[in-house]
C-alpha positions in Angstrom: -3.3 256.3 113.2 -3.7 255.6 109.6 -0.6 253.5 109.4 -1.8 251.4 112.8 -5.1 250.9 111.2 -3.7 249.5 108.3 -1.3 246.9 110.1 -4.5 246.0 112.1 -6.4 245.4 109.0 -3.6 243.5 107.5 -3.5 241.2 110.7 -7.1 240.9 110.8 -6.9 239.1 107.2 -4.6 236.3 109.0 -6.7 236.3 112.2 -9.8 235.8 110.4 -8.4 232.9 108.2 -7.2 231.0 111.5 -10.3 232.0 113.4 -12.5 230.5 111.1 -10.8 227.3 111.0 -9.6 227.0 114.7 -13.0 228.4 116.5 -15.3 226.4 114.1 -16.1 224.1 116.7 -17.8 226.7 118.5 -20.7 226.7 116.3 -21.4 223.0 117.4 -20.8 222.9 121.3 -22.7 224.5 124.2 -21.7 228.0 124.8 -20.4 227.3 128.4 -18.4 224.5 127.2 -16.7 226.4 124.4 -15.8 229.5 126.4 -14.5 227.1 128.7 -12.2 225.4 126.7 -11.1 228.4 124.8 -10.1 230.0 128.1 -8.3 226.9 129.1 -6.2 226.8 126.0 -5.9 230.5 126.5 -4.5 230.3 129.9 -2.0 227.5 129.0 -0.7 229.2 126.1 -0.4 232.5 127.9 1.4 230.6 130.6 3.9 228.8 128.4 4.5 232.3 126.7 5.1 233.7 130.0 7.4 231.3 131.0 9.9 231.7 127.7 9.8 235.5 127.6 10.1 236.2 131.4 13.2 236.1 133.7 12.1 233.1 135.7 15.1 233.3 138.0 14.9 236.9 138.9 11.1 236.4 139.5 11.6 233.4 141.9 14.4 235.5 143.7 11.8 238.2 144.4 9.1 235.9 145.4 11.6 234.3 147.7 12.2 237.9 149.1 8.8 238.7 149.4 8.4 235.4 151.7 11.0 236.1 153.5 9.8 239.6 154.7 6.2 238.1 155.0 7.8 235.8 157.7 9.6 238.4 159.4 6.4 240.2 159.9 5.0 237.3 161.7 7.9 236.5 163.9 8.6 240.2 165.0 5.3 241.9 165.6 6.5 244.2 168.1 9.5 245.4 166.2 8.7 248.8 164.3 11.8 248.8 162.5 11.7 245.3 161.4 7.9 245.9 160.2 8.7 249.0 158.4 11.9 247.6 156.6 9.5 244.4 155.8 6.4 246.3 154.5 8.8 248.5 152.4 10.7 245.5 150.8 7.2 243.6 150.1 5.8 246.7 148.1 9.3 246.9 146.6 9.0 243.3 145.5 5.3 243.6 144.2 6.3 246.4 142.0 9.3 244.5 140.9 7.2 241.6 139.9 5.2 243.8 137.9 8.1 245.1 136.3 9.4 241.9 135.3 5.9 241.1 133.6 6.0 243.9 131.2 8.1 242.2 128.4 5.6 239.1 128.8 2.7 241.2 128.5 4.0 243.2 125.4 4.7 239.8 123.6 1.1 238.8 124.3 -0.9 242.0 123.8 -1.4 241.8 120.0 -2.1 238.2 119.8 -4.4 238.1 122.5 -6.2 241.3 121.2 -6.6 239.6 118.0 -8.2 236.6 119.3 -10.5 238.7 121.5 -11.6 240.3 118.4 -12.3 236.6 116.7 -14.2 235.8 120.0 -16.3 238.7 120.1 -17.7 237.4 116.5 -19.1 234.4 118.0 -20.3 235.7 121.9 -20.9 239.4 121.5 -24.0 239.1 119.4 -26.2 236.5 118.3 -27.7 236.4 114.7 -31.1 237.1 113.7 -33.8 234.4 113.6 -36.0 234.0 110.6 -39.0 236.5 111.3 -37.1 238.9 113.6 -36.2 242.5 113.0 -33.3 244.6 113.5 -31.9 248.2 112.2 -29.2 248.4 109.6 -27.5 251.7 109.9 -25.3 253.5 107.4 -22.5 256.1 108.8 -21.8 258.9 105.8 -18.6 260.9 105.8 -19.0 264.4 105.6 -20.5 267.3 107.8 -24.4 267.8 108.4 -24.8 270.2 105.5 -22.7 268.3 103.2 -24.9 267.2 100.1 -26.4 263.7 100.8 -25.4 260.9 98.1 -28.2 258.8 96.3 -28.1 255.9 98.5 -30.4 252.5 98.1 -30.9 249.0 99.8 -31.2 246.3 97.0 -34.1 243.8 97.3 -32.7 240.5 98.8 -34.4 237.0 99.2 -32.7 236.9 102.7 -34.2 239.8 104.3 -37.5 242.1 103.6 -37.1 245.8 104.4 -39.9 246.8 106.9 -39.1 250.3 107.0 -36.9 253.1 105.5 -34.7 254.7 104.5 -34.9 257.0 107.2 -32.1 259.8 107.1 -31.0 261.4 110.5 -29.3 264.4 109.1 -27.5 265.6 112.4 -25.4 262.3 112.5 -25.2 261.8 108.7 -26.9 258.1 109.3 -29.5 256.2 107.0 -31.7 253.5 108.6 -33.7 250.7 107.3 -35.6 248.1 109.4 -35.0 244.7 108.2 -36.9 241.1 108.5 -35.0 238.1 108.3 -36.4 235.7 105.8 -33.6 232.9 105.3 -31.1 231.0 107.3 -27.7 231.4 106.8 -24.7 233.9 105.7 -25.8 236.5 103.4 -24.6 239.6 101.8 -26.7 242.6 101.8 -26.0 245.0 98.6 -26.2 248.7 99.1 -25.7 251.4 96.4 -24.2 254.5 96.9 -24.1 256.9 93.9 -24.4 253.8 92.1 -21.5 252.2 93.7 -21.9 248.6 95.3 -21.1 248.3 98.9 -21.9 245.1 100.7 -22.6 244.2 104.3 -22.7 240.7 105.8 -26.1 239.2 107.5 -26.2 236.3 109.8 -29.6 234.6 110.2 -29.8 231.4 112.1 -30.2 229.6 115.7 -27.3 228.5 117.8 -23.8 230.1 117.5 -22.7 231.9 114.1 -19.5 234.1 113.4 -21.7 237.6 113.8 -20.3 240.7 112.3 -22.4 243.4 113.5 -20.2 246.3 112.3 -18.4 246.7 109.1 -15.9 249.8 110.6 -14.5 252.6 109.2 -10.6 253.2 109.3 -10.1 253.5 112.8 -7.4 251.2 114.4 -9.8 250.6 117.4 -13.0 249.9 115.6 -10.9 247.5 113.2 -9.5 245.6 116.0 -12.7 245.3 117.9 -15.0 244.5 114.6 -12.4 241.9 112.5 -15.1 240.3 110.5 -15.4 242.5 107.6 -13.0 244.6 105.6 -13.1 248.3 107.0 -14.1 251.5 104.8 -11.0 253.6 104.1 -10.6 257.4 105.0 -11.8 258.6 101.6 -14.8 256.5 101.5 -18.4 258.0 101.4 -19.5 255.3 103.6 -17.7 255.3 107.0 -19.5 252.7 108.9 -22.3 250.0 108.4 -23.9 248.4 111.6 -26.8 245.8 112.2 -28.4 245.9 115.7 -28.2 242.3 116.5 -29.9 241.1 119.3 -27.8 240.5 122.7 -26.7 236.7 123.5 -27.9 235.9 127.1 -25.4 234.0 129.2 -23.1 234.4 132.0 -20.3 232.6 130.4 -21.0 233.0 126.7 -23.1 235.9 126.4 -22.8 239.7 125.4 -20.2 241.1 127.5 -20.0 238.5 130.3 -17.9 236.4 127.8 -15.1 238.6 128.1 -15.3 238.4 132.0 -15.7 234.7 131.9 -12.8 234.3 129.5 -10.3 236.5 131.7 -11.2 235.1 135.0 -11.3 231.4 133.6 -8.1 231.8 131.8 -6.3 233.0 135.0 -7.6 230.1 137.0 -6.4 227.7 134.2 -2.9 229.2 134.0 -2.6 229.0 137.9 -3.9 225.5 138.1 -1.1 224.5 135.2 1.5 226.6 136.8 2.9 223.8 138.7 2.9 221.3 136.2 4.9 223.6 133.8 7.0 224.9 136.9 6.2 228.8 136.0 7.0 231.5 138.5 4.4 234.0 138.2 
C-alpha cells in the first residue's frame, strides 16, 4: 500500500499541473455550464478510448445475437423451449458484453480517477468568504497516551484565530477556529516541535481550487485529495483539514457534481456513439 501511495503521489504531480492548466476556465464559467462541458468532453474521450481498446467486432456479434433472441421472444411467445433458450442466450449476451468491457474499463480507471480528483478540488467545497469562519484540524500520529508535540499556528494576515488550539486527546487532534480576512490563495504556517508545516487556505467568491485536506500516506486519501503534498508515514502530522462550506448546486455542488458528471458523460457518450460508429 505504501508503494501504491507513492505511485499515486507521483501521478498527482502531473495531474495537478494539467488540472490547473486545462480546468482553469471553471473559475470564470457558471457551474452548470462548466460541469456540462467537462462531462461532454469526458464522455467523448471515454467513447474514443472504448472504441480503440475494445473488440468492436465481437461486441457487434453479441449485440446482433441478443437482438435476434429478443425477436424470437416476440415471434414465438407460446413456445416454452424457444422462450427459455432465448432468455438464456440474452443473459449470456449481457454477461459477454460485460466481459468485453473489462479491458477498456481497466485502461480508463486510472486517468478517470485522477480527473475526478481534480474536479473535486473545484466542485466538492467552496472557498471561505471574507468574514466567514472555519475549523482547521491537525491529525497527529501516535496513540492517545503518546506525548504531545509542541504545536503552534503562526499569525497570518489572511485569517485570524478566533479560538483554539483545542486538543481532542482521544483522537490525537488539535483544532483552531479561523476567520478569513483576505481574498486569494494563502499558505497557513504551523510549527510542530519547531518544524514548519504548511496548509493552503482559499478565500474568495465563485469557483476556486479548494483543497480541503492535506492527506496522510494513504493511497485512497491521496487519490481523493490531490491538491497538496501528502504527509509521509513517519511524519508527526498525519493530516490537516479545513472544514470548508458545502457548495449548493444540483450540477456543480458538493457530492451532486459527481452524480451529474457521471450521468451527463454517459448521455453525451451515447449521443456521440452513432457519429463515431462505436458498438457499446
